[in-house]
ZADO-646252 format. One record per residue: residue number from 1; residue in one letter; x, y, z of N, C-alpha, C in turn. Coordinates in steps of 0.1 Angstrom, whole numbers. Atoms other than C-alpha are relative to their C-alpha. Layout:
<sites>
SITE, NUM, A, X, Y, Z, X, Y, Z, X, Y, Z
...
</sites>
This chain:
<sites>
SITE, 1, X, -8, -11, 6, -331, 466, -676, 14, 0, 7
SITE, 2, X, -14, 1, -6, -293, 466, -671, 3, 13, 7
SITE, 3, X, -5, -11, -7, -277, 489, -646, 14, 2, -3
SITE, 4, X, -14, -3, 5, -246, 506, -660, 5, 13, 6
SITE, 5, X, -6, -12, -6, -223, 530, -642, 11, 6, -8
SITE, 6, X, -11, -8, 7, -199, 557, -655, 8, 6, 11
SITE, 7, X, -9, -7, -9, -169, 568, -634, 5, 12, -7
SITE, 8, X, -3, -13, 6, -165, 605, -641, -12, 6, -6
SITE, 9, X, 12, -7, 4, -191, 631, -649, 2, 12, -9
SITE, 10, X, -3, -12, 9, -174, 654, -675, -8, -1, -13
SITE, 11, X, 8, -1, 13, -184, 660, -711, -1, -14, -7
SITE, 12, X, 2, 13, 7, -177, 624, -722, -11, -8, 6
SITE, 13, X, 12, 6, -7, -201, 611, -695, -13, 6, -5
SITE, 14, X, 12, -7, 4, -226, 637, -706, -5, -5, -14
SITE, 15, X, 4, 4, 14, -225, 627, -743, -3, -15, 0
SITE, 16, X, 4, 14, -1, -226, 590, -733, -15, -1, 4
SITE, 17, X, 14, 0, -6, -258, 597, -713, -10, 5, -11
SITE, 18, X, 9, -4, 10, -273, 616, -742, -4, -11, -10
SITE, 19, X, 3, 11, 9, -270, 585, -763, -7, -12, 7
SITE, 20, X, 6, 10, -8, -281, 562, -735, -15, 1, 0
SITE, 21, X, 15, -2, 0, -316, 577, -737, -7, -8, -10
SITE, 22, X, 6, 8, 11, -322, 556, -768, 0, -15, 4
SITE, 23, X, -1, 14, -3, -316, 523, -750, -6, -4, 14
SITE, 24, X, 6, 4, -13, -332, 502, -722, 11, -2, 10
SITE, 25, X, -11, 1, -10, -306, 510, -695, -2, 10, 11
SITE, 26, X, 1, -9, -12, -306, 525, -660, 14, 5, 2
SITE, 27, X, -13, -6, 0, -277, 549, -657, 4, 6, 13
SITE, 28, X, -5, -4, -13, -255, 557, -627, 13, 8, -3
SITE, 29, X, -12, -7, 2, -227, 583, -625, 6, 4, 14
SITE, 30, X, -7, -5, -12, -201, 590, -598, 11, 11, -4
SITE, 31, X, -9, -11, 2, -182, 623, -596, 0, 8, 12
SITE, 32, X, 0, -8, -13, -171, 646, -568, -7, 14, -1
SITE, 33, X, 6, -13, 2, -189, 676, -583, -14, -2, -4
SITE, 34, X, 14, 2, 3, -227, 677, -581, -5, 8, -12
SITE, 35, X, 3, -9, 11, -227, 704, -608, 7, -5, -13
SITE, 36, X, -7, 4, 12, -207, 683, -633, -9, -1, -12
SITE, 37, X, 8, 0, 12, -218, 682, -670, -10, -12, -1
SITE, 38, X, 9, 12, 1, -233, 646, -666, -10, -1, 11
SITE, 39, X, 8, 3, -12, -250, 650, -632, -15, 0, -2
SITE, 40, X, 15, 0, 1, -285, 659, -643, -6, -9, -11
SITE, 41, X, 5, 8, 12, -287, 635, -673, -1, -15, 4
SITE, 42, X, 0, 14, -3, -282, 602, -654, -13, -3, 9
SITE, 43, X, 11, 4, -9, -309, 582, -635, 4, 2, 15
SITE, 44, X, -4, 0, -14, -288, 581, -603, 14, 6, 1
SITE, 45, X, -13, -6, -1, -259, 604, -593, 5, -3, 14
SITE, 46, X, -7, 3, -13, -234, 595, -565, 12, 10, 1
SITE, 47, X, -12, -8, -2, -210, 621, -551, 11, -8, 6
SITE, 48, X, -11, 8, -5, -177, 604, -547, 13, 2, -8
SITE, 49, X, -13, -2, 6, -140, 602, -556, 3, -12, -8
SITE, 50, X, -2, 11, 9, -133, 580, -586, 14, -6, 3
SITE, 51, X, -13, 6, -4, -97, 575, -572, 0, -8, 13
SITE, 52, X, 1, 6, -13, -109, 562, -539, -6, -14, 0
SITE, 53, X, 4, 14, 0, -112, 524, -534, -14, -2, 4
SITE, 54, X, 13, 2, -5, -142, 524, -512, -11, 6, -8
SITE, 55, X, 10, -7, 8, -161, 550, -532, -3, -8, -13
SITE, 56, X, 2, 7, 13, -156, 531, -565, -6, -14, 3
SITE, 57, X, 5, 13, -3, -163, 497, -549, -15, 1, 4
SITE, 58, X, 14, -1, -4, -195, 508, -532, -9, 4, -11
SITE, 59, X, 8, -5, 11, -207, 526, -563, -3, -12, -10
SITE, 60, X, 1, 11, 10, -201, 495, -585, -6, -13, 4
SITE, 61, X, 3, 14, -4, -211, 465, -564, -14, -5, -4
SITE, 62, X, 13, 4, 4, -248, 465, -574, -3, 2, -15
SITE, 63, X, 2, -3, 15, -243, 473, -611, 3, -12, -8
SITE, 64, X, -3, 11, 10, -243, 450, -641, 14, 2, -7
SITE, 65, X, -12, -4, 8, -215, 469, -658, 5, 14, 4
SITE, 66, X, -6, -13, -4, -192, 499, -653, 10, 4, -11
SITE, 67, X, -10, -5, 10, -172, 521, -677, 6, 13, 6
SITE, 68, X, -7, -12, -5, -149, 551, -673, 0, 11, -11
SITE, 69, X, -2, -10, 10, -146, 585, -689, 13, 7, 2
SITE, 70, X, -14, -5, -2, -111, 592, -676, 8, -12, 6
SITE, 71, X, -8, 12, -4, -82, 567, -670, 3, 0, 15
SITE, 72, X, -5, -1, -13, -73, 580, -636, -10, -4, 11
SITE, 73, X, 9, 5, -9, -96, 558, -616, 6, -11, 9
SITE, 74, X, -5, 11, -9, -91, 532, -588, -1, -13, -6
SITE, 75, X, 0, 12, 7, -82, 501, -607, -1, -12, 10
SITE, 76, X, 1, 11, -10, -79, 479, -575, -15, -3, 3
SITE, 77, X, 14, 2, -2, -116, 485, -568, -7, -6, -12
SITE, 78, X, 6, 6, 12, -125, 477, -604, 4, -15, -1
SITE, 79, X, -4, 15, 1, -105, 444, -602, -9, -8, 10
SITE, 80, X, 9, 7, -9, -125, 434, -571, -14, -1, -5
SITE, 81, X, 14, 1, 6, -158, 443, -588, 0, -10, -11
SITE, 82, X, -1, 10, 11, -147, 423, -619, 0, -14, 6
SITE, 83, X, 0, 14, -6, -139, 393, -597, -13, -4, 6
SITE, 84, X, 14, 3, -5, -174, 396, -582, -11, 0, -11
SITE, 85, X, 10, 2, 11, -190, 395, -616, -5, 12, -7
SITE, 86, X, 4, -12, 7, -195, 431, -626, 9, 1, -12
SITE, 87, X, -7, -2, 12, -185, 437, -662, 7, 14, 0
SITE, 88, X, -7, -13, 0, -158, 464, -665, 5, 3, -15
SITE, 89, X, -4, -4, 14, -153, 482, -699, 9, 12, 0
SITE, 90, X, -8, 12, 3, -124, 481, -706, 4, -6, 13
SITE, 91, X, -5, 8, -11, -109, 455, -683, 9, 8, 9
SITE, 92, X, -10, -8, -9, -90, 469, -652, 14, -3, -4
SITE, 93, X, -14, 2, 5, -58, 452, -666, 4, 9, -11
SITE, 94, X, -3, -9, 11, -61, 474, -697, 2, 14, 6
SITE, 95, X, -1, -13, -6, -66, 505, -675, 14, 2, 7
SITE, 96, X, -13, -1, -7, -35, 497, -654, 11, 2, -10
SITE, 97, X, -10, -2, 11, -14, 494, -686, 0, 14, -5
SITE, 98, X, 1, -12, 7, -27, 525, -702, 2, 12, 8
SITE, 99, X, -1, -12, -8, -29, 549, -673, 14, 3, 4
SITE, 100, X, -14, -2, -2, 8, 545, -668, 8, 1, -13
SITE, 101, X, -6, -2, 13, 27, 559, -698, 12, -9, -2
SITE, 102, X, -11, 9, 1, 57, 537, -690, -4, -14, -4
SITE, 103, X, 5, 13, 4, 37, 505, -690, -6, 0, -14
SITE, 104, X, 6, -1, 13, 19, 517, -721, 11, -2, -11
SITE, 105, X, -10, 1, 10, 51, 521, -740, 6, -15, 0
SITE, 106, X, -5, 14, -1, 64, 487, -727, -9, -10, -7
SITE, 107, X, 10, 9, 6, 32, 471, -739, 2, 0, -15
SITE, 108, X, -2, -1, 15, 38, 483, -775, 12, -8, -4
SITE, 109, X, -13, 7, 2, 74, 470, -773, -2, -15, 1
SITE, 110, X, 2, 15, -3, 63, 436, -759, -8, -6, -12
SITE, 111, X, 9, 6, 10, 37, 431, -787, 5, 4, -14
SITE, 112, X, -5, -4, 13, 60, 444, -815, -8, 10, -8
SITE, 113, X, 8, -10, 6, 38, 473, -822, 9, 13, -2
SITE, 114, X, -9, -10, 2, 57, 501, -839, -3, 13, 8
SITE, 115, X, 1, -12, -8, 63, 531, -816, 14, 7, 0
SITE, 116, X, -14, -7, -1, 91, 557, -811, 8, -6, 10
SITE, 117, X, -9, 5, -10, 122, 547, -793, -2, 7, 14
SITE, 118, X, 2, -6, -12, 121, 554, -756, 10, -5, 11
SITE, 119, X, -8, 3, -11, 140, 554, -723, -9, 3, 13
SITE, 120, X, 8, -3, -12, 124, 552, -688, 10, 7, 10
SITE, 121, X, -8, -7, -10, 137, 578, -663, -8, 1, 13
SITE, 122, X, 6, 0, -13, 130, 577, -626, 0, 14, 7
SITE, 123, X, -2, -13, -7, 141, 612, -617, 8, 9, -10
SITE, 124, X, -7, -10, 8, 158, 644, -631, 15, -4, -2
SITE, 125, X, -14, 5, 1, 192, 628, -624, 2, -9, -12
SITE, 126, X, 0, 10, 11, 184, 599, -648, -3, 7, -13
SITE, 127, X, 3, -7, 12, 170, 624, -673, 13, 7, -5
SITE, 128, X, -13, -7, 4, 203, 644, -673, 10, -10, -6
SITE, 129, X, -9, 10, 5, 222, 612, -678, -4, -5, -14
SITE, 130, X, 5, 4, 14, 201, 606, -710, 0, 11, -10
SITE, 131, X, -1, -12, 8, 210, 639, -725, 2, -2, -15
SITE, 132, X, -4, 2, 14, 224, 624, -757, -12, -7, -7
SITE, 133, X, 12, 5, 7, 189, 609, -764, -9, 11, -6
SITE, 134, X, 8, -12, 5, 175, 644, -771, 3, 2, -14
SITE, 135, X, 13, -6, -4, 156, 658, -789, -11, -11, 3
SITE, 136, X, 10, 10, -5, 128, 639, -771, -12, 7, 6
SITE, 137, X, 12, -4, -7, 94, 642, -754, 0, -7, 13
SITE, 138, X, 0, 6, -13, 92, 637, -717, -15, -1, 5
SITE, 139, X, 14, 1, -4, 59, 623, -704, 0, -7, 14
SITE, 140, X, 1, 5, -14, 51, 618, -667, -7, -14, 0
SITE, 141, X, 6, 14, 0, 42, 581, -659, -15, 1, 3
SITE, 142, X, 14, 0, -3, 9, 588, -642, -5, 14, 3
SITE, 143, X, 6, -13, -4, -15, 617, -639, -1, 11, -10
SITE, 144, X, 0, -11, 11, -10, 637, -671, -13, -1, -8
SITE, 145, X, 12, 0, 8, -40, 647, -692, -1, 13, -8
SITE, 146, X, 2, -12, 8, -49, 672, -720, 12, 9, -2
SITE, 147, X, -12, -8, 2, -14, 682, -727, 8, 3, 13
SITE, 148, X, -8, -2, -13, -4, 684, -690, 7, -12, 3
SITE, 149, X, -8, 12, -3, 24, 661, -679, 8, -4, -13
SITE, 150, X, -8, 2, 12, 41, 664, -713, 9, 12, -3
SITE, 151, X, -10, -11, 3, 73, 684, -720, 8, -3, -12
SITE, 152, X, -9, 1, 12, 91, 689, -753, 14, 4, 4
SITE, 153, X, -14, -3, -4, 129, 687, -747, 8, 0, -13
SITE, 154, X, -8, 0, 12, 146, 698, -779, 15, -1, 2
SITE, 155, X, -14, 0, -2, 180, 702, -764, 3, 0, 15
SITE, 156, X, -4, 2, -14, 200, 699, -732, -4, 12, 9
SITE, 157, X, 4, -12, -7, 191, 735, -722, -14, -1, 6
SITE, 158, X, 14, 2, -5, 155, 723, -717, -2, -11, 10
SITE, 159, X, 1, 12, -9, 162, 694, -694, -7, 3, 13
SITE, 160, X, 6, -5, -13, 152, 714, -663, -16, -1, 0
SITE, 161, X, 15, 0, 2, 116, 714, -677, -6, -14, 2
SITE, 162, X, 4, 14, -1, 115, 676, -674, -6, -3, 14
SITE, 163, X, 7, 4, -12, 98, 656, -646, 9, -8, 10
SITE, 164, X, -8, 6, -10, 115, 646, -613, -8, -12, 6
SITE, 165, X, 9, 11, -4, 93, 614, -612, 1, -10, -11
SITE, 166, X, 0, 10, 11, 90, 581, -631, -7, 5, -12
SITE, 167, X, 5, -5, 13, 85, 591, -667, 6, -7, -11
SITE, 168, X, -5, 7, 12, 91, 580, -702, 5, 11, -9
SITE, 169, X, -6, -9, 9, 115, 598, -725, -1, -6, -14
SITE, 170, X, 2, 6, 14, 104, 593, -762, 7, 8, -10
SITE, 171, X, -8, -7, 11, 126, 601, -792, -10, 8, -8
SITE, 172, X, 9, -9, 8, 111, 630, -811, -1, -6, -14
SITE, 173, X, 2, 5, 14, 95, 619, -844, -2, 11, -9
SITE, 174, X, 3, -10, 11, 96, 639, -876, -13, -3, -6
SITE, 175, X, 13, 3, 3, 59, 640, -880, -6, 7, -12
SITE, 176, X, 7, -5, 12, 41, 644, -913, -14, 3, 3
SITE, 177, X, 15, -1, -4, 6, 638, -899, -2, -7, 13
SITE, 178, X, 5, 7, -12, -10, 630, -866, -14, -5, -3
SITE, 179, X, 13, 5, 3, -40, 607, -870, -5, -8, 12
SITE, 180, X, 5, 8, -10, -63, 589, -847, -11, -10, -6
SITE, 181, X, 9, 10, 4, -84, 557, -852, -8, -5, 12
SITE, 182, X, 9, 6, -11, -114, 547, -830, -3, -14, -4
SITE, 183, X, 3, 15, 2, -118, 509, -826, -9, -5, 11
SITE, 184, X, 9, 6, -10, -147, 491, -809, 2, -15, 0
SITE, 185, X, -1, 14, -2, -144, 456, -796, -12, -6, 7
SITE, 186, X, 12, 6, -7, -175, 435, -788, 4, -10, 10
SITE, 187, X, -2, 11, -9, -178, 409, -761, 5, -13, -6
SITE, 188, X, -5, 12, 6, -172, 382, -786, 13, 2, -8
SITE, 189, X, -13, -2, 6, -140, 398, -798, 0, 6, -14
SITE, 190, X, 1, -7, 13, -154, 412, -831, 3, 15, 1
SITE, 191, X, -4, -14, 0, -142, 446, -841, -7, 9, -10
SITE, 192, X, 5, -10, 10, -155, 478, -858, 10, 11, 0
SITE, 193, X, -10, -10, 1, -131, 504, -870, -5, 12, -7
SITE, 194, X, 4, -13, 6, -138, 541, -878, 11, 5, -9
SITE, 195, X, -10, -6, 9, -121, 559, -906, 9, 9, 8
SITE, 196, X, -10, -8, -8, -89, 577, -894, -4, 15, -2
SITE, 197, X, 1, -14, 1, -91, 614, -886, 14, 6, 1
SITE, 198, X, -13, -7, 0, -63, 639, -891, -1, 11, 11
SITE, 199, X, 0, -9, -11, -55, 660, -860, 9, 12, -2
SITE, 200, X, -8, -12, 1, -43, 696, -861, 1, 6, 14
SITE, 201, X, -1, -4, -14, -29, 708, -828, 3, 15, 2
SITE, 202, X, -4, -13, -5, -26, 741, -810, 13, -1, 7
SITE, 203, X, -13, 2, -5, 11, 742, -804, 2, 7, 14
SITE, 204, X, -1, -8, -13, 7, 768, -776, -5, -8, 12
SITE, 205, X, 7, 7, -11, -17, 748, -755, 3, -15, 0
SITE, 206, X, -2, 15, 2, -6, 713, -768, -13, -7, 1
SITE, 207, X, 14, 6, 0, -43, 706, -772, -5, -1, -15
SITE, 208, X, 6, 2, 14, -63, 694, -803, -7, 13, -3
SITE, 209, X, 6, -13, 5, -73, 725, -823, -13, -4, -8
SITE, 210, X, 12, 6, 8, -95, 708, -850, 5, -13, -7
SITE, 211, X, -4, 13, 7, -96, 675, -869, -9, -2, -11
SITE, 212, X, 7, 3, 13, -107, 664, -903, -2, -15, -2
SITE, 213, X, 3, 14, 3, -124, 631, -912, -6, -1, -14
SITE, 214, X, -11, 10, -3, -114, 612, -932, 14, 7, -2
SITE, 215, X, -14, -5, 2, -76, 618, -930, 4, -3, -14
SITE, 216, X, -5, 2, 14, -60, 622, -964, 13, -9, 1
SITE, 217, X, -11, 9, -1, -37, 592, -965, 2, -9, -13
SITE, 218, X, -4, 10, 10, -19, 571, -991, -6, -13, 3
SITE, 219, X, 8, 12, -2, -38, 538, -995, 9, -10, 9
SITE, 220, X, -8, 9, -8, -8, 518, -981, 2, 4, 14
SITE, 221, X, -1, -5, -14, -4, 541, -951, -13, -3, 7
SITE, 222, X, 13, 3, -7, -41, 537, -944, -1, -14, 5
SITE, 223, X, 0, 14, -4, -38, 499, -944, 9, -3, 12
SITE, 224, X, -9, 1, -11, -8, 501, -922, -6, 5, 13
SITE, 225, X, 6, -6, -12, -25, 524, -898, -11, -8, 6
SITE, 226, X, 11, 8, -5, -56, 503, -895, 5, -13, 6
SITE, 227, X, -5, 12, -6, -36, 471, -890, 7, 2, 13
SITE, 228, X, -7, -3, -13, -15, 487, -863, -10, 3, 11
SITE, 229, X, 11, -4, -10, -46, 502, -845, -7, -13, 5
SITE, 230, X, 7, 12, -4, -63, 468, -846, 9, -9, 9
SITE, 231, X, -9, 8, -8, -32, 450, -832, 2, 5, 14
SITE, 232, X, -1, -6, -14, -29, 475, -803, -12, -5, 8
SITE, 233, X, 12, 2, -8, -65, 469, -793, -3, -15, 2
SITE, 234, X, 2, 15, -1, -67, 431, -800, 8, -6, 11
SITE, 235, X, -9, 6, -10, -38, 424, -777, -4, 4, 14
SITE, 236, X, 6, -3, -13, -57, 440, -748, -9, -11, 5
SITE, 237, X, 9, 11, -3, -81, 411, -750, -12, 5, 9
SITE, 238, X, 11, -6, -8, -109, 434, -737, -10, 6, -9
SITE, 239, X, 10, -7, 7, -142, 446, -750, 0, 15, 4
SITE, 240, X, 1, -14, -3, -148, 484, -751, 3, 8, -13
SITE, 241, X, -3, -9, 11, -140, 514, -773, 14, 6, 3
SITE, 242, X, -14, -5, -1, -104, 527, -779, 3, 10, -10
SITE, 243, X, -5, -10, 10, -88, 557, -795, 15, -2, -1
SITE, 244, X, -14, 2, 2, -54, 549, -810, 5, 12, -8
SITE, 245, X, -6, -12, 6, -34, 580, -817, 14, -4, -7
SITE, 246, X, -11, 5, 8, -7, 575, -844, 7, 12, -7
SITE, 247, X, -8, -9, 8, 21, 594, -861, 3, -6, -13
SITE, 248, X, -5, 4, 13, 28, 592, -898, 13, 8, -2
SITE, 249, X, -13, -8, 2, 65, 602, -903, 3, 3, -14
SITE, 250, X, -4, -4, 14, 83, 616, -933, 2, -11, -9
SITE, 251, X, -2, 12, 9, 90, 581, -946, -13, -8, -2
SITE, 252, X, 13, 7, 1, 53, 571, -944, 0, -12, 9
SITE, 253, X, 2, 11, -10, 60, 548, -915, -10, 5, 11
SITE, 254, X, 11, -3, -10, 32, 546, -889, 5, -5, 14
SITE, 255, X, -4, 3, -13, 40, 547, -852, -11, 4, 10
SITE, 256, X, 10, -3, -10, 17, 545, -822, 5, 10, 10
SITE, 257, X, -4, -10, -10, 18, 576, -800, -6, -4, 14
SITE, 258, X, 7, 3, -12, -8, 568, -773, -13, -7, -3
SITE, 259, X, 13, 5, 1, -40, 549, -767, -9, 4, 11
SITE, 260, X, 10, -3, -10, -71, 560, -748, -10, -11, 1
SITE, 261, X, 9, 12, -1, -93, 531, -734, -15, 4, 2
SITE, 262, X, 14, -6, -3, -126, 551, -738, -4, 8, -12
SITE, 263, X, 4, -10, 10, -146, 574, -759, 9, 12, 1
SITE, 264, X, -12, -10, 0, -123, 603, -769, -4, 12, -9
SITE, 265, X, 2, -12, 8, -121, 638, -783, 1, -2, -15
SITE, 266, X, -2, 2, 14, -109, 624, -816, -12, -7, -7
SITE, 267, X, 12, 6, 5, -143, 607, -820, -13, 8, 1
SITE, 268, X, 12, -9, -2, -167, 636, -813, -8, 2, -13
SITE, 269, X, 6, -3, 13, -174, 642, -850, -10, -11, -4
SITE, 270, X, 8, 12, 4, -190, 607, -852, -15, 2, 5
SITE, 271, X, 14, -2, -5, -222, 620, -833, -9, 3, -12
SITE, 272, X, 8, -3, 11, -235, 636, -865, 5, -6, -13
SITE, 273, X, -6, 3, 13, -210, 626, -892, 1, -15, -4
SITE, 274, X, -1, 14, 2, -212, 588, -888, -13, -7, 4
SITE, 275, X, 13, 7, -2, -241, 563, -888, -1, -4, 15
SITE, 276, X, -1, 3, -15, -231, 550, -853, 11, 8, 6
SITE, 277, X, -11, -8, -6, -213, 574, -831, 8, -8, 10
SITE, 278, X, -8, 7, -9, -186, 564, -807, -8, -3, 13
SITE, 279, X, 8, 1, -12, -211, 569, -778, -10, -11, -2
SITE, 280, X, 9, 10, 4, -237, 548, -795, 7, -14, 1
SITE, 281, X, -7, 13, 2, -211, 521, -802, 3, -6, 14
SITE, 282, X, -4, 5, -13, -200, 519, -765, -12, -7, 7
SITE, 283, X, 12, 6, -6, -236, 513, -754, -3, -14, -7
SITE, 284, X, 3, 13, 7, -240, 486, -781, 9, -11, 6
SITE, 285, X, -10, 10, -5, -208, 469, -767, -5, -4, 14
SITE, 286, X, 3, 3, -14, -219, 471, -730, -13, -7, 1
SITE, 287, X, 13, 7, -1, -255, 460, -737, -1, -12, -8
SITE, 288, X, -1, 12, 8, -243, 432, -759, -9, 0, -13
SITE, 289, X, 7, -1, 13, -260, 445, -791, 10, -1, -11
SITE, 290, X, -9, 0, 11, -246, 442, -826, 8, 13, -1
SITE, 291, X, -8, -12, 2, -218, 467, -834, -7, 8, -11
SITE, 292, X, 6, -10, 10, -229, 498, -853, 8, 1, -13
SITE, 293, X, -7, -3, 13, -220, 510, -888, 9, 13, 2
SITE, 294, X, -9, -11, -3, -189, 532, -886, 2, 9, -13
SITE, 295, X, -2, -8, 13, -192, 546, -922, -4, 15, 3
SITE, 296, X, 3, -15, -1, -192, 584, -926, -13, 3, -8
SITE, 297, X, 11, -6, 7, -225, 601, -936, 6, 10, -10
SITE, 298, X, -7, -10, 8, -203, 629, -950, 13, 3, 7
SITE, 299, X, -13, -5, -6, -167, 642, -945, -4, 11, 10
SITE, 300, X, 3, -10, -11, -165, 664, -914, 13, 7, 5
SITE, 301, X, -11, -6, -8, -144, 688, -894, -6, 2, 14
SITE, 302, X, 4, -2, -14, -146, 690, -856, 10, 10, 6
SITE, 303, X, -8, -11, -7, -134, 721, -837, -3, 0, 15
SITE, 304, X, 1, -1, -14, -128, 722, -800, -4, 15, 4
SITE, 305, X, 4, -13, -5, -145, 752, -783, 7, 1, 14
SITE, 306, X, -7, -1, -13, -121, 763, -755, 0, 14, 6
SITE, 307, X, 0, -13, -7, -120, 790, -729, 11, 9, -5
SITE, 308, X, -9, -10, 5, -104, 822, -742, 10, 4, 10
SITE, 309, X, -10, -5, -9, -72, 835, -728, -5, 13, 8
SITE, 310, X, 4, -12, -7, -77, 861, -700, -14, 0, 6
SITE, 311, X, 14, 1, -5, -112, 849, -690, -1, -12, 10
SITE, 312, X, 3, 10, -10, -120, 830, -658, -12, 4, 7
SITE, 313, X, 13, -3, -7, -154, 827, -641, -12, -5, -7
SITE, 314, X, 13, 5, 5, -190, 823, -650, 0, 2, -16
SITE, 315, X, -2, 0, 14, -192, 814, -687, -10, 8, -8
SITE, 316, X, 9, -7, 10, -206, 835, -716, 5, -4, -14
SITE, 317, X, -4, 4, 13, -206, 824, -752, -4, 12, -10
SITE, 318, X, 1, -11, 10, -201, 851, -779, 1, -6, -14
SITE, 319, X, -1, 4, 14, -209, 844, -816, -6, -13, -3
SITE, 320, X, 7, 13, 2, -230, 813, -811, -9, 0, -12
SITE, 321, X, 10, -1, 11, -256, 826, -836, 7, -1, -14
SITE, 322, X, -8, 0, 13, -229, 831, -863, 3, -14, -4
SITE, 323, X, -4, 14, 3, -218, 795, -860, -13, -8, -4
SITE, 324, X, 12, 8, 4, -254, 781, -861, -6, 4, -13
SITE, 325, X, 4, -4, 14, -259, 800, -894, 7, -9, -10
SITE, 326, X, -8, 8, 10, -233, 777, -910, -8, -13, -3
SITE, 327, X, 8, 12, 5, -250, 749, -931, 7, -12, 6
SITE, 328, X, -5, 12, -5, -246, 715, -915, 10, 2, 11
SITE, 329, X, -8, -2, -12, -230, 729, -883, -8, -5, 12
SITE, 330, X, 6, 5, -12, -237, 712, -850, 8, 4, 12
SITE, 331, X, -8, -5, -12, -227, 728, -817, -4, -8, 12
SITE, 332, X, 2, 7, -12, -223, 709, -785, 7, 8, 11
SITE, 333, X, -6, -7, -12, -218, 729, -753, -1, -10, 12
SITE, 334, X, -1, 11, -10, -208, 708, -723, -6, 3, 13
SITE, 335, X, 8, -3, -13, -228, 726, -696, 9, 4, 11
SITE, 336, X, -9, -4, -11, -197, 737, -676, -4, 15, 3
SITE, 337, X, 4, -13, -5, -207, 767, -655, 11, 10, 0
SITE, 338, X, -11, -9, -1, -172, 781, -652, 10, -2, -12
SITE, 339, X, -10, 1, 10, -147, 789, -679, 14, 4, 5
SITE, 340, X, -14, -4, -3, -109, 792, -677, 8, -2, -12
SITE, 341, X, -8, 1, 12, -82, 797, -703, 4, -14, -4
SITE, 342, X, -4, 13, 5, -77, 765, -724, -9, -11, 4
SITE, 343, X, 9, 11, -4, -106, 746, -708, -9, -4, -11
SITE, 344, X, 9, 5, 10, -126, 724, -731, -15, 3, 4
SITE, 345, X, 13, -4, -3, -161, 740, -731, -11, -6, -9
SITE, 346, X, 10, 6, 9, -177, 723, -761, 7, -3, -13
SITE, 347, X, -6, 2, 13, -171, 714, -797, -11, 2, -11
SITE, 348, X, 9, -2, 11, -186, 721, -831, 4, -9, -12
SITE, 349, X, -3, 9, 12, -189, 697, -861, -7, 6, -12
SITE, 350, X, 6, -4, 13, -194, 707, -897, 2, -11, -10
SITE, 351, X, -1, 10, 10, -202, 683, -925, -1, 6, -14
SITE, 352, X, 0, -5, 14, -195, 689, -962, 8, -10, -9
SITE, 353, X, -7, 9, 9, -184, 670, -993, 14, 6, -4
SITE, 354, X, -12, -7, 4, -157, 696, -999, 10, 3, 11
SITE, 355, X, -10, -2, -11, -125, 696, -978, 3, 15, 1
SITE, 356, X, -3, -14, -1, -118, 733, -987, -11, 7, 8
SITE, 357, X, 12, -6, -8, -153, 742, -973, 2, -3, 15
SITE, 358, X, -1, 3, -14, -146, 723, -941, 11, 8, 7
SITE, 359, X, -11, -8, -6, -113, 741, -935, -4, 15, 1
SITE, 360, X, 5, -14, 0, -130, 775, -943, -9, 1, 12
SITE, 361, X, 10, 0, -11, -158, 767, -918, 7, -1, 14
SITE, 362, X, -8, 2, -13, -133, 755, -891, 6, 14, 4
SITE, 363, X, -6, -13, -3, -115, 789, -894, -11, 10, 5
SITE, 364, X, 11, -9, -3, -149, 807, -892, -4, -2, 14
SITE, 365, X, 5, 3, -14, -159, 789, -860, 10, 5, 10
SITE, 366, X, -11, -4, -9, -125, 796, -844, 0, 15, 2
SITE, 367, X, 0, -15, -1, -129, 833, -851, -13, 5, 6
SITE, 368, X, 13, -5, -5, -166, 836, -843, -4, -3, 14
SITE, 369, X, 5, 5, -13, -172, 816, -812, 10, 2, 11
SITE, 370, X, -10, -3, -11, -155, 831, -782, -6, -3, 14
SITE, 371, X, 5, 4, -13, -158, 817, -747, 6, 10, 10
SITE, 372, X, -5, -11, -9, -156, 846, -722, -7, -3, 14
SITE, 373, X, 7, 1, -13, -167, 852, -686, -6, 14, 4
</sites>
């Protein structure tokens, strides 16, 4: 039986472990919180810091393979493990590129992958010098997640909100649609691609609000998006699963926004709505089984369940029963003991043949299910 480790014990690790129960695999998790969502579902839990070289190396050295649920891990330790024969999904070289927003943008440029124009700024002084590049989006090079580390700079009056650290300044795109495509790459280089989802954002929190699958796209735009997503992932030369987030602009051009080298929020609907979920797919890749079927069982909507404003502390869910009355609704609570405003606490997926019905139910879930303390 293969021994496979996961660095990080949040909701992504939890959902990976829920899927692992179907396979002959011994699971290991490392996280610094013994009460994390994934802690009680793995075979072996190690308390440790995923950013610390020694912790990561000691955790991984007796494993067959290791994967991540967040980019912010110690890649030097992963490189040493890889050199010693531990399989790392995705490769540490990919993580190094992706976890730094500057290197990520340069990677797209290097491989002629369409992306918005950008300038690298080392500090606020260089940002001020680039004032004529606005309106733009400022993204901190390392350490940002879930909308943190991103500032919209519409005009020179907003420059003070930028980052006084190595960052990338990206030209603002006139976006018609934001879409995401999940792509799996097997050890032999073969690929499986999921239908694109359309993402609708909460502009206040800069977080995903809900998403629809499949995204409504013109056939030519769909082909373009799929070809671009595949080229992003193929150039990494690494097995694993990847979420490629893309913009469709007003001219129907497709530009890469960002890539995540792991299972991702934009693939949660696949648990019920697709034959092989993103989590099932990653186990297939790591255990060297055939890639799964990415087709949709039915169209779906996925709604993030997030901590309500003004509530921090021990979590309470209000309106759960209402949501569970919805036909073809599936609720996933992540087992987080504490809620705080804007924190991802779970998600709900609804399946239906009718898009209007999906939008109606998404609205109902948002109104009914309140996360309080």
